[in-house]
C-alpha positions as CSV (number, residue, x, y, z in Angstrom):
1,M,141.9,62.1,57.0
2,T,139.8,65.2,57.7
3,E,141.4,68.3,59.7
4,K,139.2,67.5,62.5
5,N,140.8,64.2,62.8
6,K,144.5,65.0,62.2
7,P,146.9,65.1,65.4
8,S,147.0,68.0,67.1
9,E,150.3,70.0,65.4
10,S,153.4,68.8,64.9
11,S,155.6,67.3,68.0
12,Y,158.3,68.9,67.4
13,S,160.0,72.5,66.5
14,T,163.5,74.3,67.7
15,K,161.2,77.3,68.9
16,K,158.6,75.1,70.3
17,A,161.7,73.3,72.2
18,V,163.6,76.4,73.6
19,S,160.6,78.2,74.7
20,Y,159.5,75.2,76.6
21,S,163.1,74.7,78.1
22,F,163.3,77.9,80.1
23,A,161.2,76.0,82.4
24,S,164.2,74.2,83.5
25,I,166.5,76.7,84.2
26,A,163.6,78.3,86.4
27,D,163.1,74.7,88.2
28,V,166.7,74.0,88.7
29,N,167.9,77.6,89.9
30,A,165.3,77.2,92.6
31,Y,166.0,73.4,93.9
32,Q,169.6,72.9,93.1
33,M,170.2,76.4,95.2
34,F,168.7,74.7,97.8
35,S,170.2,71.4,97.7
36,F,173.8,72.8,96.9
37,L,173.7,75.0,100.1
38,I,170.8,74.2,102.4
39,F,173.3,71.7,104.2
40,T,176.0,73.8,104.6
41,F,174.3,77.0,105.5
42,Y,172.3,75.4,108.5
43,F,175.0,72.6,109.7
44,A,178.2,75.4,109.6
45,V,176.9,78.8,109.1
46,I,173.8,78.6,111.6
47,G,175.4,75.9,113.7
48,L,172.3,73.3,114.0
49,N,173.0,69.7,114.9
50,V,173.4,67.6,111.9
51,A,171.0,65.0,113.9
52,L,168.3,67.9,113.9
53,I,168.8,68.5,110.3
54,T,168.7,64.9,109.9
55,L,165.4,64.6,111.5
56,G,164.0,68.1,109.9
57,F,164.1,66.1,106.6
58,I,162.7,63.2,107.7
59,I,159.6,64.9,109.3
60,W,159.4,66.2,105.8
61,S,159.3,63.3,103.9
62,F,156.3,62.6,105.7
63,W,154.6,65.9,104.2
64,N,155.9,65.0,100.7
65,A,154.0,61.4,101.2
66,I,150.7,63.5,100.9
67,N,151.6,66.4,99.2
68,D,153.2,65.2,95.9
69,P,150.8,62.6,94.5
70,M,147.8,64.8,95.8
71,L,149.2,67.6,93.9
72,G,149.6,65.6,90.7
73,V,146.2,64.0,91.0
74,I,144.6,67.4,91.6
75,S,146.5,68.7,88.4
76,D,145.4,65.4,86.2
77,K,142.0,66.1,87.1
78,T,141.7,69.7,86.4
79,S,139.8,71.2,83.4
80,S,139.9,74.9,82.9
81,K,139.9,77.5,80.1
82,W,143.5,77.8,80.7
83,G,144.5,74.2,80.2
84,R,145.1,71.1,83.1
85,R,148.9,72.8,83.8
86,K,148.8,76.6,83.3
87,P,147.3,77.2,86.5
88,Y,149.4,75.6,88.7
89,I,152.6,76.6,86.9
90,I,151.4,80.2,87.5
91,G,150.4,80.1,90.8
92,G,153.3,78.2,92.5
93,I,155.8,80.5,91.1
94,I,155.8,83.5,92.6
95,P,155.3,81.8,96.4
96,L,158.3,79.4,95.3
97,C,160.8,82.9,94.7
98,I,159.3,84.2,97.8
99,V,160.1,81.4,100.1
100,L,163.5,80.6,98.2
101,V,164.7,83.8,100.2
102,L,163.1,82.9,103.5
103,L,164.6,79.9,103.9
104,W,168.4,82.1,104.5
105,T,166.9,84.1,107.0
106,P,166.2,82.2,110.1
107,P,166.6,84.2,113.5
108,L,170.1,84.5,114.4
109,Q,169.9,84.9,118.5
110,A,166.9,82.3,118.7
111,S,167.6,78.6,120.4
112,D,168.0,75.6,118.5
113,F,164.3,74.9,119.0
114,V,163.1,77.8,117.1
115,I,165.9,77.8,114.6
116,F,164.3,73.9,113.7
117,I,160.9,75.0,113.6
118,Y,161.9,78.1,111.2
119,F,163.7,75.5,109.3
120,M,160.9,73.0,109.1
121,I,158.2,75.7,108.1
122,M,160.4,76.8,105.3
123,L,161.0,73.4,104.4
124,F,156.9,72.9,103.6
125,L,156.4,75.6,102.1
126,F,159.4,75.5,99.7
127,D,158.3,72.2,98.6
128,F,154.6,72.8,98.2
129,F,155.2,75.5,96.0
130,Y,158.4,74.1,94.2
131,T,155.9,70.7,93.7
132,M,153.4,72.9,92.6
133,Y,155.3,74.6,89.9
134,S,157.8,71.7,89.2
135,L,155.6,68.3,88.3
136,N,153.4,70.5,86.1
137,Q,156.0,71.9,84.2
138,T,157.8,68.4,83.7
139,S,154.2,66.9,83.0
140,L,154.1,68.9,79.7
141,F,157.4,67.5,78.5
142,P,155.7,63.9,77.2
143,E,152.4,65.7,76.1
144,M,154.7,68.0,74.0
145,F,156.7,65.7,72.5
146,Q,155.4,62.5,71.5
147,N,158.1,60.1,70.1
148,I,161.6,59.0,70.7
149,D,163.3,60.9,68.1
150,D,161.2,64.1,69.0
151,R,161.9,63.9,72.6
152,A,165.7,63.3,72.0
153,K,165.9,66.5,69.6
154,A,163.6,68.5,72.5
155,N,165.6,67.0,75.4
156,R,169.0,68.4,74.0
157,F,167.7,71.5,74.7
158,V,165.9,70.8,77.8
159,Q,169.3,69.3,79.5
160,V,171.2,72.3,78.3
161,F,168.9,74.5,79.7
162,N,169.1,72.3,83.0
163,I,172.9,72.8,83.0
164,I,172.4,76.6,82.7
165,G,170.3,76.8,85.5
166,L,172.8,74.0,87.7
167,I,175.3,76.5,87.1
168,F,173.6,79.5,87.6
169,A,173.1,77.9,90.9
170,T,176.3,76.8,91.9
171,L,178.3,79.4,90.7
172,L,176.4,82.8,91.2
173,P,176.4,82.5,94.9
174,S,180.1,82.2,95.3
175,F,179.9,86.1,94.0
176,F,177.9,87.1,97.0
177,I,179.4,84.4,99.7
178,P,183.2,84.3,99.9
179,Q,183.4,81.5,102.1
180,Y,180.5,79.2,102.3
181,D,181.4,77.9,105.9
182,D,182.0,80.8,107.6
183,P,179.1,81.9,109.7
184,Q,180.3,85.8,109.2
185,Y,178.5,85.8,105.4
186,Y,175.2,85.2,106.9
187,N,173.8,88.2,105.8
188,N,175.3,87.2,102.2
189,Y,173.1,84.4,101.8
190,A,169.7,86.0,101.7
191,V,171.4,87.9,99.1
192,A,172.5,85.9,97.1
193,A,169.2,83.8,97.4
194,L,167.3,87.1,96.3
195,V,168.9,87.1,92.9
196,M,168.2,83.9,92.4
197,A,164.8,84.5,92.8
198,V,164.8,87.5,90.4
199,L,166.8,85.0,87.8
200,T,164.1,82.0,88.5
201,L,161.2,84.5,87.9
202,I,162.3,86.1,84.9
203,F,163.1,82.8,83.4
204,A,159.6,80.9,84.4
205,G,158.1,84.0,82.8
206,I,159.2,83.3,79.3
207,F,158.5,80.0,79.5
208,I,154.9,80.6,80.9
209,K,154.5,83.4,77.8
210,F,156.2,81.7,75.1
211,G,156.2,77.9,76.2
212,I,153.3,76.4,77.3
213,K,151.6,74.2,74.7
214,E,148.7,71.6,75.9
215,R,147.3,69.1,73.4
216,K,143.5,69.4,72.5
217,E,143.2,65.5,72.4
218,Y,144.2,65.5,76.0
219,S,141.2,67.9,76.9
220,Q,138.3,65.5,78.4
221,D,141.2,63.2,80.0
222,P,140.3,65.1,83.2
223,K,136.9,64.0,83.3
224,K,138.3,60.2,82.9
225,A,141.5,60.3,85.4
226,P,140.9,58.3,88.1
227,P,140.3,59.3,92.2
228,F,143.5,59.8,94.2
229,F,143.7,56.3,95.9
230,K,142.9,54.4,92.4
231,A,145.6,56.7,90.8
232,L,148.2,55.4,93.2
233,K,147.4,51.8,92.7
234,M,147.5,52.3,88.9
235,S,150.5,53.9,89.0
236,L,152.4,51.8,91.2
237,S,151.2,48.7,89.4
238,N,152.9,49.8,85.7
239,K,156.1,47.9,86.1
240,A,158.0,50.6,84.1
241,F,157.1,53.5,86.2
242,V,158.2,51.6,89.3
243,Y,161.4,50.1,88.3
244,Y,161.9,53.5,86.8
245,V,161.2,55.4,89.8
246,I,163.7,52.8,91.7
247,A,166.5,53.9,89.1
248,N,165.4,57.7,89.6
249,F,166.1,57.4,93.4
250,G,169.4,56.4,92.4
251,I,170.0,59.4,90.1
252,W,168.7,61.8,92.8
253,Y,170.6,60.4,95.5
254,V,173.9,61.1,93.4
255,F,173.0,64.5,92.3
256,G,171.7,65.4,95.7
257,I,174.6,64.4,97.9
258,I,177.6,65.3,95.7
259,P,176.6,69.1,95.3
260,T,175.7,68.7,99.1
261,I,179.3,67.7,99.9
262,A,181.0,69.6,97.6
263,P,181.6,72.8,99.4
264,L,183.3,70.7,102.2
265,Y,184.9,68.1,100.2
266,G,186.6,71.0,98.5
267,S,187.4,73.2,101.9
268,F,188.5,70.4,103.7
269,V,189.9,67.3,101.1
270,L,191.2,69.5,98.6
271,N,192.2,72.5,100.8
272,V,190.3,74.6,98.4
273,K,188.6,77.9,101.3
274,D,187.6,80.2,98.0
275,S,183.8,79.6,97.3
276,F,184.0,80.6,93.9
277,L,186.4,78.2,93.2
278,I,184.2,75.3,94.8
279,S,181.3,77.0,92.8
280,L,183.8,76.5,89.9
281,L,184.7,72.7,90.3
282,L,180.6,72.3,90.1
283,A,180.2,74.9,87.1
284,I,183.0,73.3,85.1
285,T,180.8,69.9,85.6
286,F,177.9,71.2,84.3
287,I,179.3,72.8,81.2
288,V,181.2,69.6,80.6
289,A,177.3,67.8,81.1
290,A,176.0,70.3,78.1
291,A,178.5,69.6,75.7
292,A,178.6,66.2,76.1
293,M,174.4,66.3,75.5
294,F,174.9,65.5,71.7
295,I,176.8,62.6,72.2
296,W,174.5,61.1,74.6
297,E,171.3,62.3,72.4
298,K,173.2,59.8,69.5
299,I,173.5,57.1,72.5
300,Y,169.9,57.1,73.5
301,V,168.4,57.3,70.0
302,K,170.6,54.3,69.1
303,L,170.4,52.1,72.0
304,G,166.9,53.0,73.6
305,V,166.3,54.3,77.1
306,K,166.5,51.1,78.8
307,N,170.1,49.9,77.6
308,A,171.4,54.0,77.0
309,L,170.7,54.3,81.1
310,R,172.4,51.9,82.2
311,L,175.5,52.9,80.2
312,A,175.4,56.1,81.8
313,F,175.2,54.8,85.4
314,A,178.0,52.7,84.7
315,T,180.0,55.2,83.4
316,L,179.5,57.6,86.4
317,I,180.5,54.7,89.1
318,L,183.9,55.3,86.7
319,T,184.6,58.4,87.3
320,L,183.6,59.3,90.7
321,A,185.9,56.7,91.9
322,P,188.8,59.1,91.7
323,F,187.1,60.9,94.7
324,M,188.6,58.6,97.3
325,F,192.4,59.7,96.3
326,V,192.6,63.5,94.9
327,T,194.3,65.7,97.4
328,N,194.2,69.2,95.6
329,F,192.4,71.6,93.2
330,L,193.9,70.5,90.0
331,G,193.2,66.9,90.7
332,G,189.7,67.4,91.7
333,L,189.5,69.4,88.6
334,I,190.0,66.5,86.6
335,V,187.8,64.3,88.5
336,F,184.7,66.7,88.2
337,I,185.5,67.2,84.2
338,L,185.2,63.2,83.8
339,T,182.0,63.4,86.2
340,G,180.4,65.9,83.9
341,F,180.7,63.6,80.6
342,A,178.7,60.9,82.8
343,F,176.3,63.8,84.8
344,A,175.2,64.2,80.8
345,G,174.4,60.7,80.7
346,V,172.0,60.1,83.6
347,L,170.8,63.9,83.0
348,F,169.7,63.4,79.3
349,G,168.1,60.0,80.7
350,R,165.6,61.1,83.2
351,D,162.8,62.5,81.7
352,M,163.1,60.2,77.9
353,T,162.9,57.1,80.3
354,M,159.6,58.6,82.0
355,A,157.8,59.9,79.3
356,T,158.1,56.4,77.5
357,A,156.7,54.6,81.0
358,I,153.8,57.7,81.0
359,D,153.1,56.2,77.1
360,Y,153.2,52.5,78.4
361,D,150.3,53.3,80.9
362,E,148.1,55.5,78.4
363,L,148.2,52.1,76.4
364,S,146.2,50.5,78.6
365,S,144.3,52.9,80.6
366,G,144.0,55.4,77.8
367,V,144.2,58.4,79.7
368,R,147.3,60.7,80.1
369,R,148.1,61.0,83.8
370,E,151.7,63.1,83.4
371,A,150.9,64.9,86.7
372,G,150.1,61.4,88.9
373,Y,153.0,60.4,87.6
374,Y,155.2,63.0,88.1
375,G,153.4,64.0,91.7
376,I,154.7,60.1,92.8
377,N,158.3,60.8,91.0
378,A,158.3,64.2,92.9
379,L,157.6,61.9,96.2
380,I,160.4,59.4,95.4
381,I,162.5,62.4,94.5
382,R,162.4,63.9,98.2
383,L,162.5,60.8,100.1
384,T,166.0,60.6,98.5
385,T,166.4,63.6,100.5
386,I,166.4,61.3,103.8
387,A,168.8,59.0,102.3
388,I,170.9,61.7,101.6
389,F,171.4,63.4,105.2
390,L,171.0,59.6,107.2
391,S,174.2,59.1,104.8
392,I,175.5,62.5,106.0
393,G,174.6,61.8,109.5
394,L,175.7,58.6,109.7
395,V,179.3,59.2,108.6
396,F,179.8,62.5,110.4
397,T,178.3,61.2,113.7
398,N,180.7,58.3,113.2
399,V,184.0,60.2,112.7
400,G,183.2,62.6,115.1
401,W,181.5,65.4,113.2
402,A,178.0,65.7,114.5
403,V,178.4,69.2,114.9
404,F,180.4,71.4,113.1
405,A,184.1,72.1,113.9
406,P,186.4,73.0,111.3
407,E,189.3,72.7,114.1
408,R,188.7,69.1,114.3
409,V,189.2,67.7,111.1
410,T,190.9,64.5,111.5
411,P,191.9,61.5,108.8
412,E,188.7,59.9,109.6
413,V,186.8,63.1,108.7
414,I,188.8,63.5,105.6
415,F,187.8,59.7,105.0
416,G,184.6,60.2,105.9
417,L,183.9,62.5,103.1
418,R,186.0,60.8,100.2
419,V,183.0,58.1,101.4
420,L,180.4,60.1,100.4
421,M,181.8,61.7,97.5
422,F,182.2,58.3,95.9
423,V,181.4,54.7,98.1
424,F,177.4,55.9,98.6
425,P,176.8,57.4,95.1
426,A,178.0,54.2,93.6
427,L,175.9,52.3,95.6
428,A,172.9,53.9,94.3
429,M,174.3,54.0,90.9
430,G,174.2,50.1,91.4
431,V,171.0,49.8,92.5
432,G,170.0,51.9,89.2
433,I,171.6,49.6,86.9
434,L,170.0,46.5,88.5
435,A,165.9,48.3,88.2
436,M,166.9,49.2,84.8
437,S,167.8,45.4,83.7
438,F,164.0,45.0,84.8
439,F,162.7,47.8,82.9
440,P,160.2,46.3,80.1
441,I,160.2,48.6,77.2
442,D,163.5,48.3,75.2
443,K,164.0,50.1,72.0
444,V,161.6,47.9,70.1
445,K,158.7,47.8,72.1
446,A,158.8,51.3,72.8
447,E,158.4,51.9,68.9
448,E,155.6,49.8,69.1
449,I,153.8,51.5,71.9
450,K,154.3,54.6,70.3
451,E,152.2,53.2,67.1
452,N,149.6,51.9,69.4
453,I,149.2,55.5,71.3
454,D,149.0,56.9,68.1
455,K,145.8,55.1,66.9
456,I,144.9,56.3,70.1
457,H,145.0,60.3,70.3
458,L,143.5,60.0,66.7
459,E,140.3,58.4,68.2
460,K,140.2,61.0,71.0
461,L,140.7,63.7,68.6
462,A,137.6,62.1,66.1
463,K,135.4,62.4,69.2
464,L,136.0,66.5,69.9
């Protein structure tokens, strides 16, 4: 084999995996602070009616229906001396950090309508720049690491760095905001967001400098990338991808609703008012998840993504069940620790399964279209936000808590918070188990696909 026809660099090195993983801290920092506190801030601190918040996220989803897939297709069709992904990663991260601060500065003396409009504008801007950064950095994962063993080893670092980002996003705000649901700490939210924005920019800078490695055999793929509607049709005809995004809908629903409800659950169910202790519950969950990644790595390599992800879903259902009856900080701490182990399995499986579905597509199309897939996947993730706030709105309206009223916490409100922490997430995980049962790629099939696309990559290199 000539030098020209050899595959580009080896798929895996620890330095390469660690450098790439800094992208995840920046990504998670930004999105999880948003996910963790945006509802509590606008509902409890600003006093916006839950119906308006829900309406805002529904309108936001229509924007996502265009924005997310469009950005993915544009990225796949981009050909520049800096590569396909790097221009958008750099172009998205600085505006994202600015908007991350502006999210928490609505005009206090304005009417509900003005605050609602401000909320909507910030949502649109946040999603646009977050998607520009996120889908391009995640699109690099299946390109840089190209078989299940390499992906499992690299994914160990990615998910540990993800969890570091989750810890920052859930714990750091508590150092600046003494009580999450107290309106007197309005200004503290912006200070916390500024610190998070600076950290996000630093971690993204490390990734941009050292962690972006695009493979030369894909340099001609933008010329063959299909137009928007054809790309959308091709993606939705990929059975592996369709079943994955159904399962991923359940994953992001759970990862969205639990941090969203945790501040109120901690305050009114566990009777914990100190924001640091509430954040500590989530932080410990993610610390346990980081420790458990090594166990789940072995499970995924042994079972393959299909069976391992189903096992992770089932484990999460079991560990969430005690949220229905714990009543104090210690009980909550134990449940969050158990949940951390299950979270690790679900987190570990996301990118592994997505990469497998993208490989499946390349085998039939001959083109790598990671960003197109991640764009549609980003849309599905944002749609979970509608489901989350419809769930919250349904429960809060029926228990008499449509407007935040801490003095009117009835047994029905407590039960509603418990249902949001277990029943709804368990249903989402049940859907995930069912979807992955139809996922067409088991461990043996994945190995066959990898062998065949290796041949395709050699053919692409030979034409350079």
